[in-house]
N, CA, C and O atoms as a DFTB+ gen file, in Angstrom:
288 C
 N C O
     1  1      25.024     -84.492       7.123
     2  2      26.588     -84.467       7.309
     3  2      27.140     -83.485       6.336
     4  3      26.670     -83.174       5.242
     5  1      28.307     -83.013       6.969
     6  2      28.477     -82.097       5.826
     7  2      30.080     -82.548       5.982
     8  3      30.496     -83.334       6.833
     9  1      30.907     -81.852       4.939
    10  2      32.523     -82.341       4.852
    11  2      33.335     -81.238       4.493
    12  3      32.828     -80.145       4.239
    13  1      35.036     -81.516       4.437
    14  2      35.796     -80.574       3.998
    15  2      36.525     -81.040       3.402
    16  3      36.278     -82.181       3.013
    17  1      38.027     -80.286       2.952
    18  2      38.662     -80.686       1.935
    19  2      40.009     -79.670       2.733
    20  3      40.194     -78.465       2.902
    21  1      40.824     -81.061       3.107
    22  2      42.371     -80.353       3.607
    23  2      43.101     -79.468       2.157
    24  3      43.414     -80.223       1.236
    25  1      43.276     -78.498       2.011
    26  2      43.575     -77.461       1.058
    27  2      45.493     -76.600       1.480
    28  3      46.111     -75.778       0.804
    29  1      45.804     -77.124       2.537
    30  2      46.825     -76.804       2.704
    31  2      47.866     -77.688       3.693
    32  3      47.430     -78.400       4.597
    33  1      49.023     -77.572       3.455
    34  2      50.080     -78.066       4.561
    35  2      49.858     -78.067       5.947
    36  3      49.120     -77.155       6.320
    37  1      50.397     -79.038       7.075
    38  2      50.234     -78.837       8.414
    39  2      48.762     -78.516       8.865
    40  3      48.514     -77.714       9.764
    41  1      48.145     -78.966       8.410
    42  2      46.476     -79.108       9.411
    43  2      46.534     -80.590      10.196
    44  3      47.163     -81.594       9.860
    45  1      46.082     -80.482      10.799
    46  2      45.338     -81.543      11.919
    47  2      43.922     -81.840      12.098
    48  3      43.162     -81.148      11.420
    49  1      43.503     -82.542      12.709
    50  2      42.471     -82.922      12.369
    51  2      42.135     -81.952      13.728
    52  3      41.247     -81.210      13.308
    53  1      42.303     -81.720      14.630
    54  2      41.841     -81.100      15.814
    55  2      41.689     -79.406      15.022
    56  3      40.781     -78.684      15.433
    57  1      42.498     -78.957      14.057
    58  2      42.440     -77.701      13.797
    59  2      41.256     -77.644      12.642
    60  3      40.695     -76.566      12.446
    61  1      40.891     -78.783      11.902
    62  2      39.966     -78.791      11.107
    63  2      38.540     -78.551      12.093
    64  3      37.659     -77.750      11.780
    65  1      38.508     -79.296      13.174
    66  2      37.204     -79.366      13.945
    67  2      37.147     -77.676      14.119
    68  3      36.248     -76.936      13.720
    69  1      38.308     -77.325      14.793
    70  2      38.252     -75.939      15.607
    71  2      37.530     -75.102      14.206
    72  3      36.366     -74.702      14.194
    73  1      38.158     -75.006      13.476
    74  2      38.141     -73.787      11.973
    75  2      36.220     -74.232      11.447
    76  3      35.503     -73.382      10.919
    77  1      35.734     -75.677      11.749
    78  2      34.544     -75.704      11.160
    79  2      33.606     -75.129      12.369
    80  3      32.635     -74.423      12.100
    81  1      33.927     -75.448      13.637
    82  2      33.078     -75.339      14.526
    83  2      33.457     -74.383      15.724
    84  3      32.969     -74.560      16.841
    85  1      34.210     -73.518      15.491
    86  2      34.935     -72.671      16.568
    87  2      35.070     -73.139      18.000
    88  3      35.139     -72.638      19.122
    89  1      35.076     -74.498      17.358
    90  2      35.295     -74.982      19.324
    91  2      36.161     -76.323      19.135
    92  3      36.289     -76.903      18.056
    93  1      36.650     -76.665      20.170
    94  2      37.857     -78.261      19.797
    95  2      37.262     -78.968      20.995
    96  3      38.054     -78.930      21.937
    97  1      36.571     -79.356      21.171
    98  2      35.883     -80.312      22.606
    99  2      36.320     -81.813      22.018
   100  3      36.243     -82.144      20.835
   101  1      36.824     -82.691      23.187
   102  2      36.689     -83.828      22.754
   103  2      35.612     -84.695      22.553
   104  3      35.817     -85.856      22.197
   105  1      33.957     -84.057      22.831
   106  2      32.997     -85.078      21.768
   107  2      33.552     -84.718      20.457
   108  3      34.062     -85.651      19.837
   109  1      33.561     -83.465      19.861
   110  2      33.446     -83.025      18.613
   111  2      34.748     -83.970      17.986
   112  3      34.420     -84.834      17.173
   113  1      35.750     -83.882      18.221
   114  2      36.997     -84.425      18.114
   115  2      36.860     -85.688      17.594
   116  3      37.253     -86.044      16.483
   117  1      35.928     -86.797      18.947
   118  2      35.827     -88.061      18.731
   119  2      34.609     -88.535      17.757
   120  3      34.721     -89.504      17.005
   121  1      33.809     -87.994      17.827
   122  2      32.864     -88.249      16.749
   123  2      33.375     -87.954      15.040
   124  3      33.175     -88.614      14.021
   125  1      34.137     -86.613      15.288
   126  2      34.725     -86.812      14.021
   127  2      35.561     -87.871      13.419
   128  3      35.489     -88.330      12.279
   129  1      36.483     -88.223      14.520
   130  2      37.523     -89.535      14.222
   131  2      36.434     -90.827      13.973
   132  3      36.709     -91.690      13.140
   133  1      35.162     -90.884      14.779
   134  2      34.347     -91.735      14.256
   135  2      33.848     -91.736      12.905
   136  3      33.890     -92.888      12.474
   137  1      33.428     -90.984      12.121
   138  2      32.985     -90.461      10.950
   139  2      34.307     -90.868      10.144
   140  3      33.983     -91.219       9.009
   141  1      35.385     -90.923      10.306
   142  2      36.840     -90.718       9.194
   143  2      37.199     -92.225      10.171
   144  3      37.289     -92.057      11.387
   145  1      37.307     -93.024       9.858
   146  2      38.059     -94.376      10.433
   147  2      39.457     -94.638       9.842
   148  3      40.343     -95.337      10.333
   149  1      39.484     -93.853       8.553
   150  2      40.881     -93.734       8.106
   151  2      42.041     -93.208       8.754
   152  3      43.208     -93.594       8.830
   153  1      41.284     -92.022       9.292
   154  2      42.200     -90.849      10.005
   155  2      42.735     -91.388      11.397
   156  3      41.768     -91.629      12.120
   157  1      43.884     -91.646      11.991
   158  2      44.580     -92.234      12.964
   159  2      44.632     -91.467      14.099
   160  3      44.338     -92.060      15.137
   161  1      44.951     -90.210      14.191
   162  2      44.699     -89.643      15.400
   163  2      45.077     -88.021      15.183
   164  3      45.968     -87.515      14.501
   165  1      43.976     -87.363      16.094
   166  2      44.014     -86.039      16.058
   167  2      45.272     -84.852      15.808
   168  3      45.180     -83.682      15.436
   169  1      46.391     -85.623      16.154
   170  2      47.465     -84.821      15.901
   171  2      48.272     -85.070      14.630
   172  3      48.821     -84.099      14.111
   173  1      48.380     -86.106      14.159
   174  2      48.558     -86.370      12.729
   175  2      48.244     -85.197      11.547
   176  3      47.072     -84.856      11.389
   177  1      49.127     -84.689      10.862
   178  2      48.823     -83.870       9.953
   179  2      48.446     -84.648       8.861
   180  3      48.963     -85.735       8.603
   181  1      47.448     -84.057       8.131
   182  2      46.638     -84.207       7.498
   183  2      47.217     -83.771       5.989
   184  3      47.548     -82.604       5.779
   185  1      47.339     -85.072       4.682
   186  2      47.449     -85.007       3.506
   187  2      46.892     -83.581       3.030
   188  3      45.965     -83.138       3.708
   189  1      47.255     -82.949       2.151
   190  2      46.134     -82.409       1.371
   191  2      45.280     -82.854       0.433
   192  3      45.707     -83.803      -0.223
   193  1      44.173     -82.450       0.159
   194  2      43.367     -83.232      -0.449
   195  2      42.322     -84.225       0.273
   196  3      41.253     -84.685      -0.128
   197  1      42.953     -84.373       1.369
   198  2      41.800     -85.838       2.688
   199  2      40.462     -84.828       2.649
   200  3      40.476     -83.599       2.718
   201  1      39.551     -85.521       2.545
   202  2      38.298     -85.346       2.781
   203  2      38.050     -85.824       3.662
   204  3      38.194     -87.018       3.922
   205  1      37.368     -84.512       4.703
   206  2      36.930     -84.926       6.196
   207  2      35.404     -84.562       6.514
   208  3      34.961     -83.415       6.462
   209  1      34.577     -85.835       6.889
   210  2      33.223     -85.769       7.460
   211  2      33.194     -85.001       8.510
   212  3      34.201     -84.935       9.215
   213  1      32.338     -84.455       8.745
   214  2      31.957     -83.238      10.238
   215  2      30.634     -83.910      10.545
   216  3      29.621     -84.094       9.869
   217  1      30.985     -84.222      11.809
   218  2      29.572     -84.459      12.791
   219  2      28.707     -83.241      12.455
   220  3      29.167     -82.129      12.197
   221  1      27.346     -83.576      12.485
   222  2      26.534     -82.277      12.757
   223  2      26.165     -82.045      14.244
   224  3      25.994     -82.989      15.015
   225  1      26.023     -80.431      14.700
   226  2      25.797     -80.541      15.705
   227  2      24.577     -80.479      16.096
   228  3      23.727     -80.324      15.220
   229  1      24.166     -80.577      17.448
   230  2      22.659     -80.723      18.097
   231  2      22.292     -79.569      18.114
   232  3      23.092     -78.722      17.717
   233  1      21.021     -79.171      18.560
   234  2      20.623     -77.720      18.598
   235  2      20.990     -77.538      20.430
   236  3      20.520     -78.188      21.363
   237  1      21.627     -76.816      20.442
   238  2      21.975     -76.347      21.962
   239  2      20.174     -75.837      22.246
   240  3      19.357     -75.320      21.485
   241  1      20.077     -76.321      23.858
   242  2      18.598     -75.574      24.252
   243  2      19.117     -74.271      24.586
   244  3      20.327     -74.085      24.707
   245  1      18.015     -73.100      24.784
   246  2      18.061     -71.567      25.308
   247  2      18.160     -71.897      26.533
   248  3      17.320     -72.553      27.149
   249  1      19.316     -71.414      27.023
   250  2      19.270     -70.962      28.672
   251  2      18.923     -69.318      28.782
   252  3      19.280     -68.282      28.221
   253  1      17.812     -69.813      30.082
   254  2      16.945     -68.549      30.465
   255  2      18.296     -68.241      31.832
   256  3      19.058     -68.919      32.522
   257  1      17.977     -66.923      31.643
   258  2      19.170     -66.537      33.149
   259  2      18.230     -65.292      33.297
   260  3      17.794     -64.432      32.531
   261  1      18.087     -65.658      34.956
   262  2      17.632     -64.579      35.216
   263  2      18.225     -62.937      35.728
   264  3      19.118     -63.074      36.564
   265  1      17.963     -61.657      35.453
   266  2      18.687     -60.964      35.434
   267  2      18.314     -60.293      36.850
   268  3      17.237     -60.247      37.445
   269  1      19.948     -59.645      37.271
   270  2      19.634     -58.712      38.341
   271  2      20.177     -57.153      38.167
   272  3      21.356     -56.839      38.003
   273  1      19.035     -56.243      38.243
   274  2      19.600     -54.758      37.900
   275  2      20.428     -54.450      39.416
   276  3      19.915     -54.369      40.532
   277  1      21.575     -54.341      39.116
   278  2      22.488     -53.890      40.317
   279  2      22.200     -52.122      40.482
   280  3      22.032     -51.505      41.534
   281  1      22.211     -51.600      39.121
   282  2      22.191     -49.865      39.174
   283  2      20.876     -49.672      38.621
   284  3      20.463     -50.515      37.824
   285  1      19.989     -48.449      39.001
   286  2      19.043     -48.198      38.166
   287  2      19.362     -47.167      36.568
   288  3      18.440     -46.941      35.784
């Protein structure tokens, strides 16, 4: 598990998740909320100095796609 510290004003949990993972889906936000029970809502501004525990991402399975060659 990793963590990040809020170092500037006007940062929300959604933004922390976006900056850490490059995406912001409900699953990541919910997992982050579960790891940080003192953080009330994803939309509330976090105080500078707040440490946010981040969830570990599960390894994604490689997707094999069959490609079709349209032009030679």
